[in-house]
C-alpha positions as CSV (number, residue, x, y, z in Angstrom):
1,X,88.9,-17.2,-7.3
2,X,92.5,-16.5,-8.4
3,X,95.0,-17.1,-11.0
4,X,94.2,-17.3,-14.7
5,X,91.5,-20.0,-14.4
6,X,88.3,-19.1,-16.2
7,X,85.4,-19.1,-13.7
8,X,82.3,-21.2,-14.5
9,X,78.8,-20.3,-13.3
10,X,75.3,-21.7,-13.4
11,X,72.2,-19.5,-13.9
12,X,68.7,-20.8,-13.5
13,X,66.0,-18.6,-15.1
14,X,64.7,-17.5,-18.4
15,X,63.6,-13.9,-17.7
16,X,65.2,-10.5,-18.5
17,X,67.4,-10.6,-15.4
18,X,68.8,-14.0,-16.4
19,X,69.6,-12.7,-19.9
20,X,71.4,-9.6,-18.6
21,X,73.2,-11.7,-15.9
22,X,74.5,-14.2,-18.5
23,X,75.7,-11.4,-20.7
24,X,77.4,-9.7,-17.7
25,X,79.2,-12.8,-16.6
26,X,80.2,-13.6,-20.2
27,X,81.4,-10.2,-21.3
28,X,82.6,-8.4,-18.1
29,X,84.1,-11.4,-16.3
30,X,85.0,-13.6,-19.3
31,X,83.3,-16.6,-17.6
32,X,81.7,-19.8,-18.8
33,X,78.0,-19.9,-18.1
34,X,75.6,-22.8,-18.1
35,X,71.9,-21.7,-18.2
36,X,69.0,-23.8,-17.1
37,X,65.6,-22.9,-18.6
38,X,62.2,-24.5,-18.4
39,X,61.7,-24.4,-22.2
40,X,63.7,-23.4,-25.2
41,X,60.9,-21.0,-26.2
42,X,60.0,-19.7,-22.8
43,X,60.3,-16.0,-22.0
44,X,63.8,-14.8,-22.9
45,X,65.3,-18.3,-23.5
46,X,65.6,-17.8,-27.3
47,X,67.5,-14.5,-26.7
48,X,69.8,-16.2,-24.2
49,X,70.6,-19.0,-26.6
50,X,71.7,-16.4,-29.2
51,X,74.0,-14.4,-26.9
52,X,77.5,-14.0,-28.4
53,X,80.5,-12.7,-26.5
54,X,81.5,-9.2,-27.3
55,X,85.1,-10.3,-28.1
56,X,83.8,-13.0,-30.4
57,X,85.3,-15.9,-28.5
58,X,83.0,-18.9,-29.3
59,X,84.3,-20.8,-26.3
60,X,82.4,-18.3,-24.0
61,X,79.0,-18.8,-25.6
62,X,76.6,-19.9,-22.9
63,X,75.6,-23.6,-22.7
64,X,71.9,-24.2,-22.3
65,X,70.0,-27.1,-20.5
66,X,66.3,-27.3,-21.0
67,X,64.6,-28.8,-17.9
68,X,60.8,-28.4,-17.5
69,X,61.2,-29.6,-13.9
70,X,64.2,-28.7,-11.7
71,X,65.7,-31.5,-9.7
72,X,69.0,-32.7,-8.4
73,X,69.9,-34.5,-11.6
74,X,69.5,-31.3,-13.6
75,X,71.9,-29.5,-11.3
76,X,74.4,-32.3,-11.5
77,X,74.1,-32.2,-15.3
78,X,74.9,-28.4,-15.1
79,X,77.9,-29.2,-13.0
80,X,77.2,-27.1,-9.9
81,X,79.5,-29.3,-7.8
82,X,82.5,-27.7,-9.6
83,X,80.9,-24.3,-10.4
84,X,82.1,-21.2,-8.7
85,X,78.5,-20.0,-8.0
86,X,74.9,-20.6,-8.9
87,X,72.4,-17.9,-9.5
88,X,68.6,-18.6,-9.0
89,X,66.8,-15.7,-10.5
90,X,63.2,-16.8,-11.3
91,X,60.5,-14.2,-10.7
92,X,58.8,-16.3,-8.0
93,X,60.2,-16.2,-4.5
94,X,59.0,-19.7,-3.6
95,X,60.4,-21.2,-6.7
96,X,63.8,-19.7,-6.0
97,X,63.8,-20.9,-2.4
98,X,62.9,-24.4,-3.6
99,X,65.7,-24.3,-6.2
100,X,68.2,-23.1,-3.5
101,X,67.3,-26.1,-1.2
102,X,67.8,-28.5,-4.1
103,X,71.1,-27.0,-5.1
104,X,72.3,-27.2,-1.5
105,X,71.5,-30.9,-1.4
106,X,73.7,-31.4,-4.5
107,X,76.6,-29.2,-3.3
108,X,76.9,-28.2,0.3
109,X,79.7,-25.7,-0.5
110,X,78.8,-24.0,-3.8
111,X,78.0,-20.3,-3.5
112,X,74.3,-19.5,-4.0
113,X,73.0,-16.1,-5.2
114,X,69.2,-16.1,-4.8
115,X,66.7,-13.5,-6.1
116,X,64.1,-12.7,-3.4
117,X,61.7,-9.9,-3.0
118,X,60.5,-10.7,0.5
119,X,63.2,-9.4,2.9
120,X,62.1,-11.6,5.9
121,X,62.3,-14.7,3.7
122,X,65.6,-13.5,2.4
123,X,67.2,-13.2,5.9
124,X,66.1,-16.7,6.8
125,X,67.4,-18.2,3.6
126,X,70.8,-16.4,3.9
127,X,71.3,-17.6,7.4
128,X,70.2,-21.2,6.7
129,X,72.1,-22.0,3.5
130,X,75.6,-21.1,4.4
131,X,77.5,-19.4,1.6
132,X,74.4,-17.7,0.2
133,X,73.8,-14.2,-1.0
134,X,70.2,-12.9,-1.2
135,X,69.4,-9.9,-3.5
136,X,66.4,-8.2,-4.8
137,X,66.5,-6.7,-8.3
138,X,63.8,-4.2,-7.5
139,X,65.6,-3.0,-4.5
140,X,68.6,-2.0,-6.6
141,X,66.4,-0.5,-9.4
142,X,63.7,1.4,-7.4
143,X,65.9,4.3,-6.3
144,X,66.9,4.9,-10.0
145,X,63.2,5.1,-11.1
146,X,62.3,7.4,-8.2
147,X,65.3,9.7,-8.9
148,X,64.4,9.9,-12.6
149,X,60.8,10.7,-11.8
150,X,61.6,13.5,-9.3
151,X,64.6,14.9,-11.2
152,X,66.7,17.1,-8.9
153,X,64.1,17.2,-6.2
154,X,65.6,14.3,-4.3
155,X,69.0,12.7,-4.1
156,X,69.7,8.9,-4.5
157,X,70.6,7.2,-1.3
158,X,72.9,4.3,-0.6
159,X,72.5,2.7,2.8
160,X,75.6,1.2,4.5
161,X,75.5,-0.5,7.9
162,X,77.2,2.4,9.6
163,X,76.7,5.3,7.2
164,X,74.2,6.9,4.7
165,X,75.6,8.1,1.4
166,X,73.7,10.1,-1.2
167,X,74.3,11.1,-4.8
168,X,73.3,14.8,-5.2
169,X,74.1,17.8,-7.5
170,X,77.2,19.6,-6.3
171,X,75.2,22.8,-6.1
172,X,72.9,21.3,-3.4
173,X,75.8,20.5,-1.1
174,X,78.0,23.5,-1.8
175,X,77.8,24.4,1.9
176,X,79.3,21.0,2.9
177,X,82.5,20.5,1.0
178,X,84.1,18.3,3.7
179,X,81.3,15.7,3.3
180,X,82.0,15.2,-0.5
181,X,83.6,11.8,-1.0
182,X,84.1,11.9,-4.8
183,X,82.8,13.3,-8.1
184,X,80.5,10.8,-9.8
185,X,79.8,12.3,-13.2
186,X,79.7,15.3,-15.4
187,X,76.2,15.6,-16.7
188,X,75.5,19.2,-17.5
189,X,75.1,19.8,-21.3
190,X,76.2,16.3,-22.3
191,X,74.2,13.8,-24.2
192,X,76.1,11.0,-22.5
193,X,77.4,11.7,-18.9
194,X,81.1,11.3,-18.2
195,X,81.3,8.9,-15.2
196,X,84.1,9.1,-12.6
197,X,86.0,11.9,-14.4
198,X,89.7,12.4,-13.9
199,X,88.9,16.0,-12.8
200,X,86.7,15.4,-9.8
201,X,86.2,19.2,-9.3
202,X,84.4,19.3,-12.7
203,X,81.8,16.7,-11.7
204,X,78.3,18.3,-11.1
205,X,77.0,15.0,-9.5
206,X,78.9,14.0,-6.4
207,X,78.7,11.4,-3.6
208,X,78.4,12.8,-0.1
209,X,77.9,11.6,3.4
210,X,74.4,12.4,4.5
211,X,74.0,14.1,7.9
212,X,73.5,11.4,10.6
213,X,70.8,13.5,12.3
214,X,68.6,13.4,9.2
215,X,68.9,10.0,7.6
216,X,66.3,10.8,5.0
217,X,64.6,14.1,4.2
218,X,60.9,13.3,4.5
219,X,58.6,16.0,3.4
220,X,55.4,16.9,5.2
221,X,52.6,15.0,3.7
222,X,49.5,16.9,2.5
223,X,46.2,15.6,3.7
224,X,45.2,12.5,1.7
225,X,42.6,13.3,-1.0
226,X,40.3,10.5,-0.1
227,X,38.2,11.4,3.0
228,X,34.8,10.1,4.0
229,X,33.3,13.6,4.3
230,X,34.3,14.4,0.8
231,X,32.9,11.2,-0.5
232,X,29.5,11.9,1.0
233,X,29.2,15.3,-0.6
234,X,30.0,14.8,-4.3
235,X,29.5,17.6,-6.9
236,X,26.1,16.4,-8.1
237,X,24.7,16.0,-4.7
238,X,26.0,19.4,-3.7
239,X,24.2,21.0,-6.7
240,X,20.9,19.2,-5.9
241,X,21.0,20.2,-2.3
242,X,21.8,23.8,-3.2
243,X,18.9,23.9,-5.6
244,X,16.5,22.5,-3.0
245,X,17.8,25.0,-0.4
246,X,17.3,27.8,-2.9
247,X,13.7,26.9,-3.6
248,X,12.8,26.5,0.1
249,X,14.4,29.8,1.0
250,X,12.5,31.5,-1.8
251,X,9.2,30.0,-0.6
252,X,9.9,30.9,3.0
253,X,10.6,34.5,2.2
254,X,7.5,34.8,-0.1
255,X,5.2,33.3,2.5
256,X,6.5,35.5,5.2
257,X,5.9,38.6,3.1
258,X,2.4,37.7,1.8
259,X,1.0,36.5,5.2
260,X,0.9,39.4,7.7
261,X,0.5,37.1,10.7
262,X,3.3,34.6,9.7
263,X,6.9,35.0,10.8
264,X,10.0,33.6,9.2
265,X,10.1,30.5,11.4
266,X,6.4,29.6,10.7
267,X,6.8,30.5,7.0
268,X,9.8,28.1,6.8
269,X,7.8,25.4,8.5
270,X,5.0,25.8,6.0
271,X,7.4,25.8,3.0
272,X,9.1,22.6,4.1
273,X,5.8,20.8,4.7
274,X,4.4,22.0,1.4
275,X,7.5,20.9,-0.5
276,X,7.3,17.4,1.1
277,X,3.6,17.2,0.2
278,X,2.5,17.5,3.8
279,X,0.4,20.7,3.6
280,X,-3.4,21.0,2.9
281,X,-4.8,23.1,0.0
282,X,-6.1,26.5,1.1
283,X,-8.7,27.8,-1.4
284,X,-9.0,31.1,0.4
285,X,-5.3,31.9,0.0
286,X,-4.1,34.7,-2.2
287,X,-2.9,34.1,-5.8
288,X,0.8,34.5,-4.7
289,X,0.4,32.1,-1.9
290,X,-1.2,29.5,-4.2
291,X,1.6,29.9,-6.7
292,X,4.2,29.5,-4.1
293,X,2.5,26.4,-2.7
294,X,2.2,24.8,-6.2
295,X,5.9,25.6,-6.9
296,X,7.0,24.1,-3.7
297,X,5.0,20.9,-4.3
298,X,6.2,20.5,-7.9
299,X,9.8,21.2,-6.8
300,X,9.5,18.8,-4.0
301,X,8.2,16.1,-6.3
302,X,11.1,16.7,-8.7
303,X,14.0,17.3,-6.3
304,X,13.3,15.0,-3.3
305,X,13.6,11.7,-5.2
306,X,16.6,13.1,-7.0
307,X,18.4,14.0,-3.8
308,X,17.5,10.6,-2.3
309,X,18.9,8.8,-5.3
310,X,22.1,10.8,-5.2
311,X,22.5,10.1,-1.5
312,X,22.1,6.4,-2.0
313,X,24.5,6.4,-5.0
314,X,27.1,8.4,-3.2
315,X,27.0,6.3,-0.1
316,X,27.2,3.1,-2.1
317,X,30.1,4.4,-4.3
318,X,31.9,5.8,-1.2
319,X,31.7,2.4,0.5
320,X,33.0,0.7,-2.6
321,X,35.8,3.2,-3.1
322,X,36.9,3.0,0.5
323,X,36.9,-0.8,0.3
324,X,38.9,-0.8,-2.9
325,X,41.2,2.1,-2.0
326,X,40.5,4.0,-5.2
327,X,40.7,7.7,-6.0
328,X,37.4,9.5,-5.5
329,X,38.1,13.0,-6.7
330,X,40.7,14.9,-8.8
331,X,44.1,15.5,-7.1
332,X,47.2,17.4,-8.2
333,X,50.9,17.4,-7.7
334,X,51.0,13.6,-7.3
335,X,53.0,10.8,-8.9
336,X,51.2,8.1,-11.0
337,X,52.7,4.6,-10.9
338,X,51.4,2.2,-13.5
339,X,52.3,-1.5,-13.0
340,X,52.5,-2.8,-9.4
341,X,54.8,-5.8,-9.8
342,X,58.0,-6.1,-7.7
343,X,59.5,-2.9,-9.0
344,X,56.2,-1.0,-8.8
345,X,55.8,-2.1,-5.2
346,X,59.2,-0.8,-4.3
347,X,58.8,2.5,-6.1
348,X,55.4,3.1,-4.4
349,X,56.9,2.6,-1.0
350,X,60.0,4.8,-1.8
351,X,57.7,7.6,-3.0
352,X,55.5,7.3,0.1
353,X,58.6,7.4,2.3
354,X,59.5,10.7,0.7
355,X,56.1,12.1,1.7
356,X,54.7,12.3,-1.8
357,X,51.1,11.7,-2.9
358,X,50.8,8.7,-5.2
359,X,48.1,7.1,-7.3
360,X,48.7,3.5,-8.4
361,X,47.2,1.6,-11.4
362,X,47.3,-2.1,-12.2
363,X,45.0,-4.3,-14.2
364,X,45.5,-7.2,-11.7
365,X,43.7,-7.2,-8.4
366,X,46.3,-9.6,-6.9
367,X,49.5,-7.8,-8.1
368,X,52.1,-7.6,-5.4
369,X,52.1,-3.9,-5.2
370,X,48.3,-3.6,-4.8
371,X,48.4,-4.9,-1.2
372,X,51.5,-2.6,-0.5
373,X,49.6,0.5,-1.8
374,X,46.5,-0.3,0.2
375,X,48.6,-0.9,3.3
376,X,50.0,2.6,2.8
377,X,46.5,4.0,2.1
378,X,47.5,4.9,-1.4
379,X,44.6,5.1,-4.0
380,X,44.7,2.1,-6.4
381,X,42.8,1.8,-9.7
382,X,42.3,-1.7,-10.9
383,X,42.1,-1.3,-14.7
384,X,44.2,-1.2,-17.9
385,X,46.2,2.0,-17.9
386,X,46.8,2.2,-21.7
387,X,43.6,4.2,-22.3
388,X,42.8,7.9,-21.7
389,X,39.9,7.3,-19.4
390,X,42.0,5.3,-16.9
391,X,44.7,7.9,-16.8
392,X,42.1,10.7,-16.4
393,X,40.6,8.8,-13.5
394,X,44.1,9.0,-11.9
395,X,44.2,12.8,-12.6
396,X,47.0,12.6,-15.1
397,X,46.1,16.2,-16.2
398,X,47.5,17.5,-12.9
399,X,50.2,15.0,-11.9
400,X,53.9,15.9,-11.5
401,X,55.2,12.6,-13.0
402,X,54.1,9.4,-14.7
403,X,56.0,6.2,-14.1
404,X,55.1,3.3,-16.4
405,X,56.6,0.1,-15.0
406,X,54.9,-2.9,-16.6
407,X,57.0,-5.7,-18.1
408,X,56.0,-5.0,-21.7
409,X,58.0,-2.3,-23.5
410,X,55.4,-1.5,-26.1
411,X,52.6,-1.2,-23.6
412,X,54.7,1.1,-21.5
413,X,55.4,3.4,-24.5
414,X,51.7,3.4,-25.5
415,X,50.6,4.3,-22.0
416,X,53.3,7.1,-21.8
417,X,52.2,8.6,-25.0
418,X,48.5,8.6,-24.1
419,X,49.3,10.1,-20.7
420,X,51.4,12.8,-22.2
421,X,48.7,13.7,-24.7
422,X,46.0,13.9,-22.1
423,X,48.2,16.0,-19.9
424,X,49.1,18.3,-22.8
425,X,45.4,18.8,-23.8
426,X,44.5,19.7,-20.2
427,X,47.3,22.2,-20.0
428,X,46.3,23.9,-23.3
429,X,42.6,23.9,-22.2
430,X,43.5,25.8,-19.0
431,X,45.8,28.2,-20.8
432,X,49.0,26.4,-19.6
433,X,50.5,25.7,-23.0
434,X,53.7,27.2,-21.9
435,X,53.9,25.2,-18.7
436,X,56.2,22.3,-17.9
437,X,55.9,19.1,-19.9
438,X,54.8,16.0,-18.1
439,X,57.8,14.1,-16.8
440,X,57.5,10.5,-18.0
441,X,59.7,7.6,-16.9
442,X,59.5,4.3,-18.7
443,X,60.7,0.9,-17.9
444,X,62.3,-0.4,-21.1
445,X,64.4,-3.5,-21.4
446,X,65.8,-3.1,-24.9
447,X,68.7,-0.6,-25.0
448,X,68.3,0.1,-28.7
449,X,64.6,0.6,-28.4
450,X,65.2,3.1,-25.6
451,X,67.5,5.1,-27.8
452,X,65.0,5.2,-30.6
453,X,62.2,6.2,-28.2
454,X,64.3,9.1,-27.0
455,X,65.0,10.3,-30.5
456,X,61.5,9.8,-31.9
457,X,59.3,10.8,-28.9
458,X,61.6,13.0,-26.8
459,X,61.2,10.7,-23.7
460,X,64.5,11.1,-22.0
461,X,64.0,9.1,-18.9
462,X,63.9,5.3,-19.2
463,X,65.4,2.6,-17.0
464,X,65.9,-1.1,-17.2
465,X,65.4,-3.1,-14.0
466,X,67.6,-6.0,-15.3
467,X,70.3,-3.6,-16.5
468,X,70.5,-2.0,-13.1
469,X,70.4,-5.2,-11.1
470,X,72.5,-7.6,-13.2
471,X,75.9,-6.1,-12.2
472,X,75.1,-6.6,-8.5
473,X,74.1,-10.2,-9.1
474,X,77.3,-10.8,-11.1
475,X,79.5,-9.3,-8.4
476,X,77.7,-11.4,-5.7
477,X,78.5,-14.5,-7.8
478,X,82.1,-13.4,-7.8
479,X,82.0,-13.4,-4.0
480,X,81.9,-9.6,-3.7
481,X,79.3,-7.4,-2.0
482,X,77.5,-4.7,-3.9
483,X,75.8,-2.4,-1.4
484,X,74.1,0.0,-3.7
485,X,73.7,1.3,-7.3
486,X,73.6,4.9,-8.5
487,X,71.9,5.5,-11.8
488,X,73.6,8.0,-14.2
489,X,71.3,8.1,-17.2
490,X,70.7,4.5,-18.3
491,X,74.1,3.5,-17.0
492,X,74.8,2.5,-13.4
493,X,77.6,3.1,-10.9
494,X,78.1,0.4,-8.3
495,X,79.0,1.0,-4.6
496,X,80.9,-2.2,-3.5
497,X,83.0,-3.5,-0.7
498,X,86.0,-5.7,-1.5
499,X,88.6,-7.3,0.7
500,X,92.3,-6.9,-0.1
501,X,93.4,-10.5,-0.8
502,X,96.5,-11.9,0.6
503,X,99.3,-11.5,-1.9
504,X,97.0,-9.6,-4.3
505,X,98.3,-6.9,-6.7
506,X,97.0,-4.2,-4.3
507,X,98.5,-5.5,-1.1
508,X,101.2,-3.1,0.0
509,X,100.1,-0.4,-2.6
510,X,99.1,3.1,-1.5
511,X,95.5,4.2,-1.2
512,X,95.6,6.5,-4.3
513,X,96.7,3.6,-6.5
514,X,93.3,2.0,-6.2
515,X,91.4,4.7,-8.1
516,X,91.4,4.8,-11.9
517,X,89.5,7.6,-13.8
518,X,86.4,6.4,-15.6
519,X,86.5,3.0,-13.8
520,X,86.8,3.1,-10.0
521,X,87.1,5.5,-7.2
522,X,88.2,4.6,-3.6
523,X,86.0,6.4,-1.1
524,X,86.9,4.6,2.2
525,X,88.9,1.9,3.8
526,X,87.6,-0.4,6.5
527,X,90.6,-1.5,8.6
528,X,90.9,-4.7,10.5
529,X,90.0,-2.9,13.7
530,X,86.4,-3.3,14.7
531,X,84.3,-0.3,13.6
532,X,87.2,1.7,12.2
533,X,86.6,3.2,8.7
534,X,88.9,5.7,7.1
535,X,86.8,8.2,5.2
536,X,89.7,10.7,4.9
537,X,92.2,8.6,3.0
538,X,95.9,9.1,3.8
539,X,98.0,9.3,0.6
540,X,101.0,7.4,2.1
541,X,99.1,4.6,3.8
542,X,99.8,1.1,2.3
543,X,97.0,-1.3,2.0
544,X,97.1,-4.6,4.0
545,X,95.3,-7.9,3.7
546,X,93.0,-7.0,6.6
547,X,91.6,-4.0,4.8
548,X,88.3,-3.8,3.0
549,X,87.9,-1.3,0.2
550,X,84.7,0.7,-0.2
551,X,84.6,1.9,-3.8
552,X,82.4,3.4,-6.5
553,X,82.9,1.7,-9.9
554,X,81.6,1.1,-13.3
555,X,80.7,-2.5,-14.2
556,X,84.0,-2.9,-16.1
557,X,85.9,-1.0,-13.4
558,X,84.6,-3.4,-10.7
559,X,85.6,-6.4,-12.8
560,X,89.1,-5.1,-13.1
561,X,89.3,-4.3,-9.4
562,X,88.2,-7.8,-8.6
563,X,91.3,-9.2,-10.3
564,X,93.6,-6.6,-8.6
565,X,92.2,-7.6,-5.1
566,X,92.1,-11.4,-5.8
567,X,94.2,-13.4,-3.3
568,X,97.4,-15.1,-4.6
569,X,97.4,-18.9,-4.7
570,X,100.6,-18.8,-2.7
571,X,100.6,-15.6,-0.7
572,X,103.6,-14.5,1.3
573,X,103.4,-14.7,5.0
574,X,101.9,-11.8,6.8
575,X,104.8,-9.7,8.1
576,X,103.9,-8.3,11.5
577,X,105.5,-4.9,12.4
578,X,108.3,-5.2,14.9
579,X,107.5,-3.7,18.3
580,X,109.7,-0.7,19.2
581,X,111.9,-1.2,22.2
582,X,111.4,1.4,24.9
583,X,114.7,2.3,26.5
584,X,115.2,4.4,29.5
585,X,116.6,7.9,29.2
586,X,119.8,6.8,30.8
587,X,120.4,4.0,28.3
588,X,119.5,6.3,25.3
589,X,122.0,8.9,26.4
590,X,124.8,6.6,27.6
591,X,128.0,7.8,26.1
592,X,129.9,5.3,24.0
593,X,133.5,5.1,22.9
594,X,134.5,7.7,20.3
595,X,137.0,7.2,17.6
596,X,140.3,9.1,17.9
597,X,140.7,12.0,15.5
598,X,142.0,11.1,12.0
599,X,141.6,7.4,12.7
600,X,139.1,4.9,11.3
601,X,136.6,3.1,13.4
602,X,138.0,0.5,15.7
603,X,136.5,-3.0,16.4
604,X,134.6,-1.7,19.3
605,X,132.9,0.9,17.2
606,X,131.7,-1.7,14.7
607,X,129.8,-3.6,17.3
608,X,126.1,-2.9,17.3
609,X,125.2,-0.5,19.9
610,X,121.9,0.5,21.4
611,X,119.5,2.2,19.0
612,X,119.2,5.9,19.3
């Protein structure tokens, strides 16, 4: 895409990501967008219809096509044959794949951007459909939720094909100044972080190259709280067995002392038989022996059925708990994840990869993340989490963080408030009133609602999946690759790779001219040579059309950089550098005619001679 032509795009979907994506294309890239929705009242369709460009240009308001069933005619009506790109962002992988196949039948060349959770399916679709980008919104958003939950305990990683980058506090990498690529943000003491500051040395959040020998710092896992031996010896059963053992011990010692000819072994034998009702009455026994015998019989009648019932109950519950993968006893220091949809599944896996104990909750047995959690042997509770009992069952009193990731903002807030209240009560009850407050991370779509929640309830950590993912989808529709996203508060910085277009504004410019404070920072240049990446950028090296720029940028900064790297419609020819002639030493030092003193150069002197 080049020139001043206004790009036109088609988006299929009526969910939160579709709404954010339409707004991103309309406001950041000043593009015309046609949206296809199944119903004018479905999901976010009413909000999409009411979107207004930030600059007030009515010509950029999105056009909407209502189509209950997607087919070739609907795509033709939307004009995908002349569109720059088509985004297929329904929540269902199969629906998106089907839509991509229909779109490719209508236009064999249009660029497709498909939302898919399944990576195997994504690889197959990308290779089969030609100009097709496959992205997962949860893949971009999950690291931001994990980083918010763990605070400074873990960095945010960005994986490149040949390198691993991480965003970390400058203090954590003070011993590795040569690995720092750029300053990302100034966050300390500010309500709103300053992203990509002009003074990079002032940034307390930096981007660094991770050590190649340790691609990800995985902590040593503690033993999992759910073990079969613990299941078989619950608290009630342990108390009942302890009481029975105490009675039998008392009876054994008493019989051994009162019967002169009875040792401890025989006394224990008589005590057990009497407790089990297997001893005969002895009318000639002493009063003490008779009292002990009666006590043993009564105790046996009371305790033996109780112990039997407890054993049966524990065994049955243990089998059910093992089958369901649930939590069977209180744990501590873990992370609770509520909501096991696409983003919940990614977050659970990320936390597990970091070696952290996790307890997951979802009200749907067939939620995508339930199978992921059980595969990783993570306890799962199938119940509504917006009540105190469900959160207590997940040991919210002793957890280190609570992530609430359902798709409903109000339910998420309600669950968070209940969890924080239960945690606070437990801390006060154990004398920990001065301890750390429960770290709560919410998934909230509405930006205004998130600000009000922060002011009213003091919940500082909230993220929006669609807000984090939409810039990557928009950049992919522009034909550019976003390789990662770094969350800074509720904002996002994008790590992207862009080619220097032939005849573009940046062709021939020096490397430092790419960066602009607050917008974009150049961190590396991939040259036209295979496998060559310049991480230490030379100040005097000009950019050429075979280069690819690796940058960190804001959403607006990336949009501006796209126009600066866009190829010219009529680029100048590529000027190859002239090879240097290698001359022999004899030729280089061959004496030539010299002009006479006080005389101008003669004709012979004006002829071109050999280069020196």
